[in-house]
N, C-alpha and C positions, 0 to 999 in steps of 0.2 A: 520482376517487380513484386512488391508485396500487395496484399489485398486485405480488406477487413474494415473495421470501424476505427476511425482515428479518435483516440482518447486524450492525447496530450502532445504538445510540440515544444521543442527547445531549439534555439539557434546559437551557435558559438560566434564569438566576435568576428572570426574570419569568414563566416557565412556557412559553415557546416551545419546543416539543419537535420533534425531527427524527429521522427513522428512515431509515437507508440500506437501500434495497430492491434486491436483486439481481433481474434479470429472470428469468422462468421459463426462457428461453433465456439462459444466463449470458453468452454472447458478445455479446448485444445490449445496447444502452445501458440502464443502470439508472436509478434515480430516487431523489430525496429526498422523503419525505412529511412535511409539517409539521402539527402538532396543538397544541391548547391543553391543556397538562398540568394546568392549574388547573380544568379543566372535568371533572366526574365522568364524562361520556360521551366525553371525549377527542376532541372534534370535529375532523375533518380540515379543515385550513385550505387545503390545496392541495399540489401537487407540482411539482417541476421535474426535468428530465432531466439526468443526469450520465453519466460514462463507464461502461464495461462492468465488471460485478461490483464495485460499490462496497462495499469490505470494511470500512472504518471511517470514521465521521464524528466530527469533533472540533470544538468551538467555541473561538474565540479568547477569552481572558479578558475582553475588553471586550464580548463578545457581538455584535460587528459582522460576524463572518464564520463560516460553517461551512466546514470543510475536509474533503474526501472523498478517501480513497485508493482509486482505481479500479484494481483488480488486473489486469483484462484477461486472465484465464486463457484458454488455448485450450480448445476442446472435446476430447472424449475421443480422437478420431482425428487431431487437429491439422489438420483441414481448414480450420478458422477459428481464427485467433489474433489477437484484437483488441489494440489498443495499450494499454499501461498509461499512466495519467495521474493528475493530482491536480486536483480541481475546487475552486475558491475561490468561495464563494457569498456575495454581499453580502446581509446580513439587514436587514429593516426594523426601525426602533426599537420599533415596537409589536408585539404578539403577532399576527402575520399572516404569510402565506406570501410569499416573494420571487417575482419574475417570472423567466421564462426568460432575460431580458436581464441578470439579476443573476449569472448563472453564467459564470465565467471558468475555462477549463481549461488547465492547464499540461501540455504534452506534452514528449517527449524528442527532438523532431526535430533540435534543434541538436546533439545528441550523435551523430547518424549520421556515417558516414565523411566525407560532404561538408559537414557542418554547421559552425557557427561556434564550437562548444565542443569541448573535448578530453575524451574518455572515457578515464580512466586504464586502463592495460593490465590491472591486477588486477581490474577489474570483470568478473564472470563472465557473459558473454553466450554462450548455447549453445542447442542444441535444433533441431528441425526448423524449416524456414522455408517454410511453405506459400504465402506471398505473396512476390512478387518485389520487395518494397519494405520499407523501415523495419525492418531486422532488430533494431536496438537498441531502438527504441520498442516493438516487439511483444514483446520478451523481457524488458524491465524491468517488473516487476509490483509496484507499491506495495501494501503490505499493512496496516501500522499507521502512524499519524501522530500527531505531538505538536507543540505550539506552544511556542516560546521567544522572547519578544520579538516582533520583526517578521519572524521566520523560522519555518518549520515544517520538520520532519524526518520523512521517510517511509522505512520499512524496505523494502528490495528483497531479499527473503529469498533467492531462488534466485541472484541476482546477487552475494550476499555484500557488499552495499553499502548506503549511506544516501544518499537524495536530499535536497538542501537546496533549500528553496523560499522565494523572496521573496514574502511574502503580498500586499504592495501592488500588485505588478506581475503576480502569478500566473505566475511564471516559475521554472523549475528552474534554479538558478544553478550548482550543482555536483553531481556524483555522486562520493561518497567511498568508495573500497574499504576493507574492513575488514582486508585482509591475511589471513594464514594462521597457524595454530597449529602449532608445531614439536613433534611428538610424539616427537622424539628427545631433547629436553631433559629434564633431571631435573625432576620435578614435573609434567610434561605427559604422563605415561604414560596408557595406556588399556587396557581389556580388549578386544582386537580380535576375539574370537570369542564367539558365543553357543552354541557346540556343544562344551562341555567334556566330556571323557571321564567315564564313570561313576566315582564316588568321588574325582574331582579337586576341588580347591578351587573354590568358586562364583565367586570373584573371582581374576583373574590380570592384575594391572596391570603393564604393562611399557612401557619406552621402545622406540621403533622408529626408528633413525636414518634420516633421509631421508623419513619419512612426515609429511605435513602435511595439516591439515584446515581446511575453511572454517567460519567462524562461523555463517553462515546466520541472520541476525537475524530475529526474528518480531515480538514486541511491543516497544513503545518508549514511554517516558514521561519527563516532566521534572518 
């Protein structure tokens, strides 16, 4: 059986249930635990390994795949920063656990500086780089995931972007930046301080020319 912190759960129509389990060491590979939700004892059917910190698991509408956003957060002191990724798991037709060979993981290697795909300039890649390799892959951290047709979309919150995944090939095909909100435009004002003077209005919405903010997407659904 698997162990760790349960981050997400999904149940197929026939009762095949899946739980995304974060490892007790969140930088180590996580797992998916499968169970029979029609059984009152919720018998564990098996587990497979996925990427570090599996944050959300989603099922394709046809029930053929489980998709897992592996966030790959660094540890507290940034000594270890695992890669972010998305795992595509082929599911059996019956209520049973898949095999390790059914797990296909989409990484971001092609978006590195020497890779075959272009990372748009507005994708926000930043932070310490404790490893001398793969700065893009280690900084892109899939958080939530949703399915639309033959593609899936995963939010990359800190990068202010969305990853587009081709499910059939388990490949990230694009990383789409969300751009920035112009807080100088009318209607885009904000209260820029949480330290209002005594007896001042509780809200002080104003525009600030030149100030822009990132959208930082968290959850996503279709």
